[in-house]
N, C-alpha and C positions, 0 to 999 in steps of 0.2 A: 612182728617179732623177726621175721625173717630177714627185714630191711637192715638189721642190725651187724650182720656179717659176723656170726661167731664162727671159730674154726672147727667145733664140733659140737653137734647135737647128738642127745642120747633120749632115745623113744620108747617109752613101755607100750608091749603088745599086746599083754592079755585081755584089757579092758574091750577093746574094741579091735580087733587084729587087722580089718578091713579098712577102716578109716586109718589106724596107724600106719600101715602099711601106704594109703594112698599119702599122707604126711612124709613120709619118708621118699617118694616121689617128688612131690613137690620140692624139699628141700634140694634134693639132688639136681631138679632144673633150674632152680634158684641161683645157685651159685657153689663155689667150690668147698663148701663147709662138709665135714667128714660126719655121715652119721654113722651111731653106732644105735642097735636095737638091745631090750632083754625082756626075758620071760621066765617063766616059771618052768615051761615045757620044753622037751630038747626033742621035739617035733619034727620029722628030717624034711618034711615038704614043708614047712615055716620058715627052716632057714633057707629053704633054696628061694623061696619066694622073696625075702627078706631082702637076700644077695641081688636078686633081678630087680627086686627093686629101688636098688642104690647102697643098702645098709654095705659098712666096711668093715665091722666086726659084728658078732651074734653072743651077747653075754647070757648067762644063765642065773638064775637065783638060786643061793643066796649069794651077793656080791661080795669078794671078798677085795681090800683096800690092794694087794697084790696083784688082783685080776686087773682091778680099771685103773692101776699105774700103768701095767705091763701094755694096755689095750690105747692108754694114751699115749705111751710113747711110741709105740707105732704109729699113730695119728700126727704126731710131730716129727715121723720121718717122711712122712707123704706128705704134710703140709708143705705148699710151695715156698722158697724163702723171704720171698717177697710177694705181695699180697697184688695181686692182676686186679686192674682197674674194672671195676662190672661192666659186661658189656653194655652197650647203648641198646634199650631194648627197642623190637623191630617194628616198624612202619605196618599198620594194619590198613587194609582198602577192601571194602565191602562190598559187591557189586548185589545190588536189590532190584528187581524187577514191581513195577505199578501192577503188572500181573502176568499170568504164564504166557509165553510165546512173544516177548517182548525181546527174544536175543539175548537174554543175560549171559548165557553160555560162553558164546559166540565173543561176546566184549569182554568177559573176564578173562577166560584163557588167551585170546590173543594180546589183551593187555599185560597179562602176567609173562606171556612170553616175549615181548617189546621191552618190556622190566628188567628182565634177566639178561637180554641182550644189552639194551641203553647202559643199563647203572653197572654191569659186571659185578653185582652183588649177589648172595643167596636169596635166592628168592624160593617161594614155597606157593603154591595155587592148591587149596583145599575145596574139593566140590562136596557143597551140602546138600545138591539137588536128590530130594524123595518123589517117589519111591526110585526110583532110579535115574544116577543123573548121567549126561553125555558130554562130559569134559573129555574124559578119556578117547571117545569118538571123535571129537572135535579134533585132536590134538595127534590121531591117528596112531593111539598108544594100547597095549594090551597090559593089562595090570592083574598082578595075583592079589593084591591087598588094596585093603579099602577102608573109609571111615569107619566102616561096621568093627572092624578091629578093634581101632584104636578108642572105641566107645564100650566095646564089651571087654575090653581089657584095661580101664582106666585106670584100677587102682593101680597097675605097674609100669605105667606109660610114662615114660623119660626120654631125652633125647637118644640115647641107643636103639630104645624099641619103637620110639618113631619115625628115626633111621630107616629101621628095617622093613617097614610097612609103607616106603615110599620107594617113586619110580621114576626115574630119568628120563625126561625129553632129550632130544637132541640138541636144542637151545641152551642147556645147560640149567634148566627149570625143572623145579622137585614137584613132583604131583602126589597127592593124596586124592586118590578118586573115589567117587562114589561105588556102593556097592555095585555087583551086577546081577545080582537077584535080591527079589524083595526080603527086605530085612524082615526077620523075625519078630522083633521088637524095637519100639521108638527109643533113640537116645536120649538120657537127661540133660538137662541145662548143666548140671555140675560137671558131666563127662565133656561138653564139650567147651566148658571155659577152664579145664582141663588142659584139652587138647590145645586150644588158643594158648595158653599161659607157657606149657613145653616148647610148643613150636616159635614164638615170641622171642625163647631162648636160645634155639638153633639156628636164628633165620634173621640175616636184614631186613628181609620184607615178606609179609606176608598176604596173598591176595585169596579172597573168597567168593566164589560163586554161591552167593546166597539163595536163589532164585529167586521165588514171590515169598520166603519166609519170613514174613514182619511176626510170625508167632515166635520166633526168636530174640525178639525186642528186649527180652527181659535178662539177654546172657551178655558175657563181656564184649560180644559180635558187635555190639552196638553201644560201648560205651563212650566218652569224652573223647577218648584219643584216637578211635576209628575214623577213618575216611569213608565216607558214603557215597559211593557213586548210583543214584537212582535214574535207571533204564525205563524211560518210557517211549512211546511210539505217538503220532500226532492221530489219534484217533478220539471217538468221543469216551468210549469205556478207560482205555489208558488215561487220559488226560483227566477224568474225576475221580478215578483212583489215587494215581499221582498228587491231584490235590490233599485229597482225604489225608495221604500219607505225610505230606508235607503241613500240613497244620495241624496232625493230631500228633508226629511223634518226633519232625525233625524242625520246628519252625526257629529251635532257637542254636542248631548247629553251625550258622556261620559257613565261613569258606571251608569247614568239614563235610559238607553236603554240597556235593555237584550234580548238573539235574544233565542226563544225557539224551538228547532226542535220536532213537536209532533209528535206519531206514527212513533217513530225513529225506522228505521233497518239498522243495518251497511250494507256498500256496495247498498243500493239501487240504481237502475237504474244505477249502474257501478259506483254511485260516493264514493270516498274517502272522508274523514272529508277536506282533504288539498282541492280538489277540492270546497267542500261545502263551505269554508272558502273564498275563491278567488273570488267565484260567489258572496256571500253576502256583501266582502269587511270589514267583521268585524266575528270574530270566536263566534260560537255558545256558549252562558252561561249553556243551559241545553236542554239536551236531554230526552224525554219524550217515553219510549219504547211504541213499537204497541202491545200491550197486548187485543187484540180483547174479548178475555173470558171474565176477570173482567169487562171491559166495557159492554158487552151485558149483564153481569149476572145484572149489578146494573143498568141498563136499566129496565130490567124488574122488579126488589124488589124497585124500584126509593129510592134507598140509594146511598148516595155519595159515592164517591171512597174513599174518604177523611176517612170516618168511619171504614173502613175495610185494612186490609195489602194485599197489591199488589204490583209487580211491579211498577204500573203508581203511585201509593197512596204515596210510598217512597219516588220516587222523589218530589213530588208536597209538600209533607211534608217539605222537607229538603228547596224547594225555599222559603218555609211563613217561617223558622225559619231563613233564611239566611237573609230575608228581615225584619224579627223583630229586627236581632244583638244576636241571641240566637246560642250558641255554635252546631256544627255539631249533627244530630241526632245519637243516641247511637246505633240505630240500622244501621247504616250506618259503624259505626266503627264495627260492628261485621261483616260487609261485605255482610251484606242481597241487601244492592239495586245495581242492575244490570248497570246503566248507570250513575244518578245523573249529578251532576256538572262537568263540562271542565274547567280544566284548575287549 
């Protein structure tokens, strides 16, 4: 219904106030429609919550024709003289590990920094690591709010509220960090879907560190529009897990699934590329070299790999440029990249 781009949407509150306020927030996140609400109650708290959710008018029953006419007149004044074209929905890039410890956070956070710099577009990084994520630590940031705030207040989540929860990295990247303390309750799939919907209306690119959370596959995090980067290492358990995930969940994703071999060392465990491809059932698109010195140095200085030149940063930068549809990095043309893209 929201895709029909109404000028005004009027929502009834009394049947289910919480759900109604969630609908109000969703409408505000979708486009320029003006939202009005009505109720038989004159509760001040309900009025305030309605305004925070995005309602522009709070009408009280019984409604008189004059009251409705005045509200519609005010709406016509607020309405733009020409309808603005609907913003192209953001691209979604989800980084998922074959198992914990594969380096998902390192790859996702540096990919996001590179994307923010290379594309010059508004880019958001969301840390879904549980129970405690490491994106903020990897980027050398201190954050006040987290995904817990977004999930706990999902009924009032809109673009403005989301903006108040974000931290800004020096690269220009916006970050919604994981909580600094163990969350008291688990987030619902509905709350995550709401967060993603609002984020995709506010940003051009959304990068998600999903850790090894295959349990979220029923959410919009893994819908057909999402670009999945499956991070694995050349180890027995990692390759086994990756094989199972590909065959059970991602067999039909085509180019929307990209396999990344992290901490890659040629002939690790005596396996060559042919054996790795056979095990995974698909070829890997990217190989990030095992560069312990660079990784250790950036951990000590709390400086993202993407902000300096290293074998790792060159590959991740090229991943970001390719995702943005940009031509090959000039550094790669000069022969500096050790591994880079396969094929």
